[in-house]
C-alpha positions in Angstrom: 4.6 -100.4 42.7 6.3 -98.8 45.7 4.8 -95.8 47.4 7.8 -95.0 49.5 7.8 -91.2 50.0 10.9 -90.9 52.3 13.1 -88.0 51.5 16.8 -88.1 51.9 17.6 -84.9 53.9 21.1 -84.9 52.6 20.4 -85.3 48.9 19.1 -82.4 46.8 18.3 -82.2 43.1 18.9 -78.8 41.5 16.9 -77.2 38.8 19.7 -76.1 36.5 22.8 -77.5 38.2 26.4 -76.6 38.4 27.8 -76.0 34.9 31.2 -77.5 34.2 32.9 -77.9 30.8 34.2 -81.4 30.1 35.7 -82.5 26.8 34.6 -79.2 25.3 30.9 -79.7 26.2 29.0 -78.2 29.1 27.6 -80.7 31.6 25.5 -80.0 34.6 25.9 -81.5 38.1 22.3 -81.5 39.3 22.6 -83.7 42.4 24.1 -82.3 45.6 25.0 -84.4 48.6 25.0 -82.4 51.8 26.5 -82.9 55.3 26.6 -81.4 58.7 29.5 -79.1 59.5 31.9 -78.8 62.4 33.8 -76.0 64.1 36.7 -76.7 61.6 34.3 -76.0 58.8 33.3 -72.7 60.3 36.9 -71.7 60.7 37.5 -72.6 57.1 34.6 -70.4 56.1 36.0 -67.5 58.1 39.4 -67.8 56.4 37.6 -67.8 53.0 35.8 -64.7 53.9 38.8 -62.7 55.2 40.1 -59.8 53.2 42.9 -57.3 53.9 41.7 -53.7 53.2 43.3 -50.3 53.8 41.5 -48.2 56.4 42.9 -44.8 57.1 46.1 -45.9 55.5 46.5 -49.0 57.6 45.9 -52.6 56.5 43.1 -54.2 58.4 41.8 -57.8 58.3 38.0 -57.8 57.8 35.5 -60.7 57.3 32.7 -60.3 54.8 29.4 -61.6 56.3 28.1 -62.4 52.8 31.3 -64.4 51.9 31.2 -66.2 55.2 27.6 -67.3 54.7 28.4 -68.5 51.2 31.6 -70.3 52.3 29.7 -72.0 55.2 27.1 -73.1 52.7 29.9 -74.5 50.5 31.2 -76.5 53.5 27.8 -78.1 53.8 28.2 -79.6 50.4 29.8 -83.0 50.4 29.8 -83.4 46.7 28.1 -82.5 43.4 27.1 -85.5 41.3 26.4 -86.0 37.6 25.9 -89.6 36.4 29.1 -91.3 37.5 31.1 -88.0 37.8 31.7 -86.4 41.2 33.1 -83.1 42.5 34.2 -83.7 46.1 33.8 -81.1 48.9 37.6 -80.5 49.0 37.4 -78.9 45.5 34.4 -76.8 46.3 35.2 -73.1 46.9 33.5 -69.7 46.5 34.4 -69.5 42.8 32.8 -72.9 42.1 29.7 -72.0 44.1 29.6 -68.7 42.1 28.8 -70.6 39.0 25.4 -71.7 40.3 22.2 -70.1 39.3 20.6 -68.0 42.1 17.6 -70.4 42.2 19.8 -73.4 42.8 21.9 -71.6 45.4 18.6 -70.7 47.2 17.6 -74.4 47.1 20.9 -75.4 48.7 20.6 -72.7 51.4 17.1 -73.7 52.2 18.1 -77.4 52.6 21.2 -76.4 54.6 18.8 -74.5 57.0 16.7 -77.7 57.3 19.8 -79.8 58.0 20.9 -77.3 60.7 17.5 -77.2 62.3 17.2 -81.0 62.3 20.6 -81.2 64.0 19.5 -78.7 66.7 16.4 -80.8 67.2 18.4 -84.0 67.4 20.8 -82.6 70.0 18.0 -81.2 72.1 18.7 -77.5 71.5 15.1 -77.0 70.4 11.9 -79.0 71.0 9.8 -80.7 68.3 7.2 -78.0 68.9 9.7 -75.2 68.2 10.9 -77.0 65.1 7.4 -77.4 63.8 6.6 -73.8 64.6 9.6 -72.6 62.5 8.4 -74.5 59.5 4.7 -73.7 60.0 5.6 -70.0 60.1 4.3 -69.5 63.6 7.5 -69.3 65.5 7.5 -66.5 68.1 9.9 -63.6 68.0 12.8 -64.2 70.4 12.7 -62.3 73.6 14.0 -58.8 73.4 17.7 -58.5 74.2 18.8 -56.0 76.9 19.3 -52.5 75.4 22.9 -51.5 75.0 22.4 -47.9 75.8 24.3 -47.6 79.1 23.0 -46.7 82.5 19.4 -45.4 82.7 18.5 -42.5 84.9 15.0 -43.7 85.4 15.2 -47.4 85.8 12.0 -49.1 84.8 11.2 -46.6 82.1 9.9 -48.2 78.9 12.8 -47.0 76.7 15.7 -45.3 78.4 17.5 -42.8 76.3 21.0 -43.5 75.0 23.9 -42.2 77.2 27.0 -41.1 75.3 29.9 -43.5 75.4 32.3 -41.3 77.4 29.7 -40.8 80.1 29.1 -44.6 80.3 32.9 -45.1 80.7 33.1 -42.3 83.3 30.2 -43.7 85.3 31.7 -47.2 85.4 35.2 -46.1 86.0 34.3 -43.5 88.7 36.0 -40.6 86.9 34.4 -37.2 86.6 32.2 -36.4 83.6 29.2 -34.3 82.7 27.1 -36.6 84.9 27.8 -37.5 88.5 28.8 -41.1 89.0 26.0 -43.0 90.7 26.7 -45.9 93.0 30.3 -46.4 92.0 32.5 -47.3 95.0 29.8 -48.3 97.4 
């Protein structure tokens, strides 16, 4: 008896599966084959998430973050399998993914995260210790990003107050405003 416990990172078994009607009967594709994505896949996901909406009477192109995330997850799917039947990645879109149970979608998203983190480790973007820390739940918070509040009157203060946008522009452009421009033109 074999005690091989290797796990195929790119193969996932769903709890319920993707329901599809075939010959009048529902069948469930319970095996998912995953893959890494490319820049082209990210562009495809953006196009899937784009919507034209009217804003103040003008058409605007917007991208839904939720639809983008779902579309990028769909691009990670190489195929759905059920016995000898296969749904290839070219046929997988947001409508098809929408037929999944939330639990199964969560399983796919968790595995996609693992695939992405493994790729980052393989390409040297993160260390093995960082990878292990993420999955052990001990990863440290990223360093605080610079505050986007504009110039601070008292540099070095713990939390400078926000400066209104026009003042920031005036200070950096050298034009007059409620506040005297400091250091511009030296």
